[in-house]
VOGU-3710 file (C-alpha; in Angstrom, 3 decimals, decimal comma):
1> midiinkaks> -0,069/0,253/-0,073  2,860/2,762/0,775  4,563/1,901/-2,685  0,957/2,480/-4,403  0,693/5,747/-2,323  4,130/6,866/-2,996  3,846/6,445/-6,434  0,410/8,271/-6,494  2,234/11,169/-4,604  5,275/11,496/-6,727
11> khsltkdeii> 3,838/10,637/-10,331  0,246/11,306/-9,882  -0,850/8,381/-11,603  -2,112/4,866/-10,822  -3,697/1,901/-12,585  -6,970/0,924/-12,219  -5,997/-2,227/-10,187  -3,702/0,031/-7,901  -6,857/2,364/-7,547  -9,327/-0,732/-6,738
21> fllscedgsq> -6,371/-1,866/-4,082  -6,337/1,519/-2,059  -10,269/1,652/-2,205  -10,314/-1,840/-0,775  -7,758/-1,636/1,599  -8,708/-2,149/5,496  -7,124/1,019/6,662  -7,486/4,458/4,588  -5,541/6,626/6,925  -2,574/6,719/4,953
31> ifkaadevrk> -4,436/7,538/1,770  -5,658/10,518/3,672  -2,694/11,514/4,999  -1,043/11,570/1,843  -3,970/13,308/-0,074  -3,598/16,202/2,659  0,145/16,506/1,995  -0,084/16,873/-1,492  -2,975/19,347/-0,987  -0,654/21,337/1,114
41> kyvgddvhlr> 2,009/21,317/-1,396  -0,113/22,187/-4,499  -2,614/24,292/-3,515  -1,702/25,493/0,170  -3,500/25,783/3,365  -6,149/28,472/2,090  -9,844/27,378/2,146  -12,162/28,912/-0,757  -15,635/29,864/-0,117  -17,988/29,671/-2,773
51> aliefsnicr> -21,233/31,594/-2,150  -24,155/29,042/-3,409  -27,192/30,609/-4,509  -29,993/27,857/-5,486  -32,325/29,784/-7,870  -34,806/27,566/-9,186  -35,796/24,025/-7,950  -37,639/23,213/-11,198  -36,041/20,480/-12,968  -37,178/18,495/-16,228
61> cncvycglrs> -34,746/15,258/-15,066  -36,158/12,393/-13,290  -33,018/11,014/-11,839  -34,005/8,339/-9,539  -31,622/9,648/-6,497  -32,777/13,081/-6,526  -35,371/15,136/-4,368  -35,961/17,611/-7,179  -36,470/14,845/-9,969  -39,503/15,870/-12,000
71> qnsdveryrl> -42,039/13,165/-10,679  -41,859/14,256/-7,001  -44,999/15,881/-6,518  -44,456/16,802/-2,794  -41,684/19,661/-3,652  -42,836/23,208/-3,660  -41,567/24,501/-6,524  -39,892/27,936/-6,985  -37,982/30,251/-9,312  -35,990/33,215/-8,120
81> sqtqilesak> -36,458/36,552/-10,031  -33,554/38,150/-11,746  -33,657/41,030/-8,995  -33,621/38,049/-6,247  -30,478/36,537/-7,589  -28,747/39,822/-8,122  -29,598/40,765/-4,492  -28,338/37,528/-3,158  -25,165/37,957/-5,162  -24,670/41,370/-4,059
91> raadfgyrti> -25,003/40,266/-0,330  -22,517/37,501/-0,964  -19,917/39,934/-2,535  -20,395/42,609/0,186  -19,690/39,829/2,866  -16,526/38,732/1,086  -17,277/35,918/-1,301  -14,928/36,016/-4,153  -16,984/33,375/-6,327  -20,983/33,260/-6,607
101> vlqsgediff> -22,178/29,628/-7,764  -25,535/29,833/-9,609  -27,017/26,315/-8,962  -30,760/25,076/-10,023  -32,359/22,005/-11,383  -32,337/21,672/-15,188  -34,970/24,782/-15,734  -35,072/25,732/-19,129  -37,253/28,887/-18,242  -33,745/29,994/-17,712
111> tadylaeiik> -32,522/30,284/-21,204  -28,837/31,033/-21,708  -29,631/34,681/-23,234  -31,548/35,054/-19,971  -28,646/33,830/-17,885  -26,265/35,855/-19,863  -27,810/39,130/-18,485  -27,925/37,718/-14,910  -24,060/36,559/-15,122  -22,943/40,261/-16,906
121> dikkldvavt> -24,455/41,838/-13,569  -22,690/39,732/-11,283  -19,607/40,035/-12,753  -19,619/43,939/-12,003  -19,339/42,806/-8,374  -15,876/41,391/-9,198  -16,497/37,982/-8,423  -15,881/34,575/-10,328  -19,232/33,220/-11,407  -19,599/29,041/-11,393
131> lsigertfee> -22,858/27,836/-13,023  -24,373/24,438/-12,020  -27,561/24,270/-14,372  -27,192/20,851/-16,061  -26,980/19,966/-19,922  -26,944/22,421/-22,658  -25,853/22,842/-25,970  -22,357/23,889/-27,357  -23,832/27,197/-28,387  -25,632/27,611/-25,278
141> ykilkdsgad> -22,686/26,788/-23,217  -20,846/29,542/-25,553  -23,382/32,252/-24,723  -22,584/31,683/-21,156  -18,815/31,566/-21,349  -19,020/34,948/-23,629  -21,074/36,638/-20,898  -18,565/36,124/-18,327  -19,030/32,742/-16,641  -15,822/31,361/-15,212
151> rfllriettd> -16,471/27,863/-14,060  -19,131/25,200/-14,645  -20,185/22,048/-12,551  -21,750/19,079/-14,125  -21,211/16,006/-12,176  -20,854/12,842/-14,291  -22,217/10,850/-11,057  -20,846/7,382/-12,477  -19,012/6,525/-15,371  -21,009/2,992/-15,438
161> kvlyekchpk> -22,970/3,671/-18,884  -25,170/1,080/-17,725  -25,874/2,139/-14,064  -25,865/5,726/-15,436  -28,839/5,501/-17,516  -30,535/3,386/-14,680  -30,271/6,045/-12,532  -31,014/8,901/-15,228  -34,450/8,021/-17,019  -34,330/8,906/-20,742
171> asfenrvrcl> -30,920/10,558/-20,195  -27,887/9,791/-22,431  -24,434/8,822/-20,751  -22,879/10,023/-24,058  -24,812/13,441/-24,110  -23,305/13,763/-20,431  -19,748/13,288/-21,608  -20,372/15,489/-24,687  -21,318/18,204/-22,238  -18,366/18,046/-20,311
181> rdlkklgfet> -15,857/17,859/-23,210  -17,702/20,882/-24,808  -17,261/22,648/-21,364  -13,623/22,252/-21,554  -13,401/23,291/-25,250  -14,775/26,479/-24,281  -12,258/27,184/-21,648  -14,392/26,881/-18,596  -13,026/25,502/-15,429  -14,630/22,282/-15,741
191> gtgclvglpe> -16,129/20,462/-12,758  -17,433/16,917/-12,157  -17,679/14,418/-9,714  -19,639/11,245/-8,706  -21,949/9,850/-6,095  -20,791/6,970/-3,871  -23,087/4,314/-2,814  -25,598/4,204/-5,845  -27,355/0,691/-5,860  -25,217/-1,973/-7,859
201> qtiesladdi> -22,318/0,590/-7,954  -18,732/-1,602/-7,438  -15,457/-0,528/-6,309  -14,166/-1,301/-10,093  -16,695/1,650/-11,610  -15,296/4,158/-8,932  -11,893/3,430/-9,842  -13,230/4,211/-13,233  -14,620/7,430/-12,261  -11,371/8,369/-10,911
211> lffknldadm> -9,904/7,827/-13,949  -12,121/9,572/-15,933  -11,675/12,729/-13,916  -7,665/12,435/-14,661  -8,321/11,866/-18,480  -10,445/14,750/-18,789  -8,384/16,891/-16,731  -11,037/18,248/-14,567  -10,649/21,171/-12,833  -13,233/20,828/-9,946
221> igigplivhp> -14,346/17,236/-8,497  -17,073/16,975/-6,005  -17,373/13,528/-4,586  -20,390/12,785/-1,937  -21,969/9,679/-0,304  -25,611/8,879/-1,688  -27,805/10,203/0,936  -31,456/8,229/0,225  -34,198/10,836/-0,122  -37,646/9,712/0,869
231> htplnglpng> -39,855/10,741/-2,120  -37,492/9,009/-4,670  -37,508/5,298/-5,764  -34,472/4,657/-3,855  -36,465/5,110/-0,831  -35,259/2,570/2,096  -31,766/1,808/0,811  -28,857/2,226/2,756  -27,145/5,890/2,378  -23,365/5,696/0,969
241> nfdlalrvma> -20,350/4,866/3,060  -18,538/8,104/4,355  -15,126/6,410/4,352  -15,323/5,075/0,889  -16,618/8,369/-0,328  -13,717/9,839/1,417  -11,199/7,465/-0,190  -12,641/8,175/-3,518  -11,939/12,294/-3,049  -8,303/11,437/-1,417
251> itrlllpdin> -7,197/9,302/-4,378  -8,514/12,043/-6,782  -6,785/14,599/-5,292  -3,356/12,518/-5,497  -3,858/11,791/-9,431  -4,995/15,565/-9,611  -2,809/17,673/-7,138  -3,573/21,245/-7,901  -7,589/21,132/-8,702  -10,160/22,573/-6,210
261> ipattametl> -12,086/19,912/-4,443  -15,048/20,758/-2,145  -15,581/19,077/1,431  -19,174/18,367/0,545  -22,155/19,245/2,334  -23,408/15,436/1,938  -19,866/14,465/3,746  -21,032/16,665/6,851  -24,761/15,512/6,813  -23,541/11,991/7,244
271> nsqgriialq> -20,775/12,936/9,674  -20,995/15,532/11,948  -17,176/16,592/11,505  -17,181/15,436/7,932  -16,440/19,007/6,588  -13,364/19,045/8,368  -12,338/15,520/8,203  -12,482/15,828/4,254  -10,508/19,274/4,463  -7,909/17,083/6,275
281> sganvvmpnl> -8,091/14,442/3,485  -7,441/16,546/0,694  -10,089/19,104/-0,081  -9,819/22,913/-0,038  -13,232/24,337/-0,842  -16,373/24,673/1,095  -19,616/26,400/-0,346  -21,822/27,837/2,230  -25,592/28,468/1,047  -26,507/31,747/0,853
291> tdsyarekye> -29,808/31,327/-0,569  -32,774/32,941/1,274  -34,290/30,606/3,951  -37,652/30,419/2,600  -36,150/29,129/-0,863  -33,674/26,942/0,775  -35,728/24,831/2,336  -37,380/23,788/-0,761  -34,175/22,769/-2,395  -33,978/19,577/-0,929
301> iypnkaginy> -31,694/16,944/-3,297  -31,313/14,984/-0,264  -33,052/15,434/3,307  -31,470/17,420/6,302  -28,665/18,867/4,464  -25,931/20,331/7,120  -25,869/24,242/6,846  -22,601/26,109/7,753  -22,075/28,671/10,606  -19,270/31,019/9,357
311> telseklsqi> -18,071/32,014/12,647  -17,908/28,214/13,600  -16,413/27,171/10,409  -13,630/29,746/11,050  -12,790/28,811/14,494  -12,567/24,908/12,968  -10,402/25,885/10,284  -7,801/27,769/12,778  -8,006/24,911/14,758  -6,507/22,607/11,951
321> grtishlkgf> -4,225/25,374/10,678  -6,103/26,307/7,742  -7,254/30,236/6,692  -9,981/31,332/4,285  -8,682/32,530/1,170  -9,763/35,930/-0,139  -8,831/35,206/-4,019  -10,970/33,869/-6,418  -9,621/30,141/-6,039  -8,992/29,450/-9,745
331> rgnkdlpssn> -7,360/26,106/-10,192  -3,764/26,151/-8,915  -4,218/29,469/-7,176  -3,450/31,057/-10,644  -5,526/34,488/-9,747  -4,135/37,374/-8,181  -5,789/39,644/-5,438  -7,822/42,629/-7,141  -6,969/46,017/-6,530  -10,103/46,239/-4,485
341> ertfg> -9,554/42,766/-2,539  -12,090/42,187/0,211  -12,055/40,383/3,639  -15,116/38,746/4,800  -17,361/40,048/7,418
//
């Protein structure tokens, strides 16, 4: 195991069999330690905060694991107006956030041209903009990029084509991959990721997921354990395994040393210390939810989502020798402080 870990630390490359071995070994502590060392070497001790605004919970998709799935009639649907989105973004920027994340279900009411108007206004706040809005055409992605959007998050969830299409009725695995390739081609910092704990998922397919991230040369990777929503077809099945999700994340850090990796909310939801554990195992990003409370409770991809208290988070980061960054946090810390650099508070 130590030989494989050392190879990953020095060469940032592993075979599928080596990844499977690390995912399967009894004690993952050495993997987490190595991932933390690689994180420190390549991206430092800064933790980048991304302000999340969930602007619509309307979705045309029917993914079997998601509480926002189109056939879930128990969801009270909403859309934020352009004014509401911009007000939330301004509050985030005034507080000191350097990245705004606009996330929604696949709600095609928000056309690329409409979103472009919103993005242009948000960019006036001197922040980076990340989009997480699902599958669109190359032409739509280009409109969004030309409007100033910097990053795009589109999780693959699983690279097992058969499992992907079981989990995403009437969706195409090939189209998902096409979207990710288009985003890279257009120059977005491209994010993807996977769910750990899907029914019928294997260790082998998780190894394929990690190799897919490496092959794509993704700039951001979000990994979280499955948390079962009661109003989905997965109701009654077990949640994903926290330790296994942490291993997938840590190995991803070893193979892609300079990318951004969030300590996902799902990890904190399963484990009360999950966010800090993830930050000590390769993660370097936290995404506080700044959606207004009346809408936030309706954006329930999975139940009982953990929140973030800024003061508490700052204290916990200090205890583990980490600091909150005031940069926009592009891959490899390539951005420089702006002339009007803000601090939080």
